[in-house]
C-alpha positions, 0 to 999 in steps of 0.5 A: 812616505812623508818628509820634512825636506822643505822645512829643513831646507828653508831652515838652512836658507837653501834654495831648491837649486842650492840643495840639489847642487850640494847632494848632486841631483837636479832641482826637479828631483828636490821639487819631486821629493818635497811634493812626495812624488819621489822616494829617494835612494838610500844614498840620496837620503844619506846625503840629504841627512848629512847636508841638512844636519838631520837624521834620516828619521827626522827627514823621512817618516813612514806612513801606515800605507808604507807598511803593507 
């Protein structure tokens, strides 16, 4: 799954630490999300959507390999 977390975080002028605090996770979790090494829970995806003022579809995109 691809995501646009980093771009949207930077547009809000948030550090990884600030975004992590706003959604209740560690900075390392945000780093792993941005590196596409971690797929968030539905709850975390919804929190990110709310904090970054973007729809879930704007933040996360399925890749062809995710559909198999």
